[in-house]
C-alpha positions as semicolon CSV with decimal commas, in nm:
position;residue;x (nm);y (nm);z (nm)
1;M;-1,603;0,255;-0,260
2;V;-1,609;-0,078;-0,466
3;F;-1,342;-0,259;-0,562
4;Q;-1,393;-0,485;-0,918
5;K;-1,159;-0,708;-1,062
6;V;-1,056;-0,547;-1,361
7;R;-0,877;-0,740;-1,672
8;D;-0,709;-0,391;-1,864
9;I;-0,452;-0,326;-1,661
10;R;-0,367;0,015;-1,809
11;L;-0,446;0,334;-1,668
12;P;-0,799;0,499;-1,832
13;T;-0,763;0,740;-2,104
14;W;-0,916;1,037;-1,924
15;L;-0,690;0,996;-1,631
16;K;-0,348;1,198;-1,688
17;P;-0,099;1,138;-1,380
18;E;0,097;1,425;-1,268
19;S;0,287;1,302;-0,971
20;Y;0,353;1,000;-0,777
21;I;0,469;1,029;-0,385
22;V;0,562;0,676;-0,240
23;E;0,676;0,573;0,108
24;M;0,731;0,258;0,196
25;K;0,833;0,102;0,569
26;P;0,959;-0,282;0,488
27;D;0,940;-0,517;0,783
28;I;1,272;-0,738;0,735
29;Y;1,289;-0,917;1,049
30;Q;1,083;-1,163;1,028
31;D;1,164;-1,520;1,123
32;D;1,090;-1,636;0,821
33;P;1,140;-1,465;0,487
34;A;0,845;-1,542;0,327
35;D;0,665;-1,330;0,605
36;F;0,822;-1,038;0,477
37;T;0,610;-0,750;0,505
38;N;0,543;-0,385;0,381
39;T;0,317;-0,091;0,489
40;G;0,314;0,232;0,309
41;I;0,110;0,496;0,185
42;V;0,085;0,605;-0,199
43;K;-0,031;0,983;-0,308
44;V;-0,134;1,032;-0,669
45;T;-0,206;1,304;-0,838
46;M;-0,353;1,334;-1,175
47;T;-0,590;1,531;-1,409
48;C;-0,912;1,419;-1,489
49;I;-0,981;1,508;-1,875
50;S;-1,349;1,411;-1,898
51;A;-1,648;1,398;-1,640
52;T;-1,621;1,061;-1,498
53;N;-1,829;0,850;-1,214
54;R;-1,497;0,589;-1,188
55;V;-1,151;0,617;-1,120
56;T;-0,955;0,255;-1,174
57;I;-0,648;0,237;-0,947
58;H;-0,437;-0,104;-0,977
59;S;-0,335;-0,256;-0,698
60;N;-0,258;-0,620;-0,750
61;K;-0,155;-0,813;-0,451
62;L;-0,176;-0,513;-0,212
63;N;-0,389;-0,476;0,080
64;V;-0,558;-0,090;0,092
65;T;-0,659;-0,078;0,409
66;N;-0,766;0,359;0,397
67;P;-0,864;0,447;0,063
68;S;-0,976;0,809;-0,025
69;L;-1,006;1,025;-0,325
70;K;-1,002;1,388;-0,275
71;S;-1,148;1,637;-0,555
72;D;-1,005;2,013;-0,614
73;S;-1,375;2,075;-0,448
74;G;-1,292;1,852;-0,157
75;M;-1,289;1,490;0,016
76;L;-1,475;1,218;-0,221
77;R;-1,459;0,949;0,051
């Protein structure tokens, strides 16, 4: 997967989000409140309205550790 800085923060017009599943696990028991962290999982189901070779997902200030993309025909990564 290629990560690029994108200036337009809107979803591309060819992607239509259908549902979001968000699981957050905050760690609020750090000694210093500035060290507050989260881990979690986000699953987004969307419809691709027209053929494309690019999907843009915004992740400002997030550390994405295991990205994957799956189509109806199978895993793409």
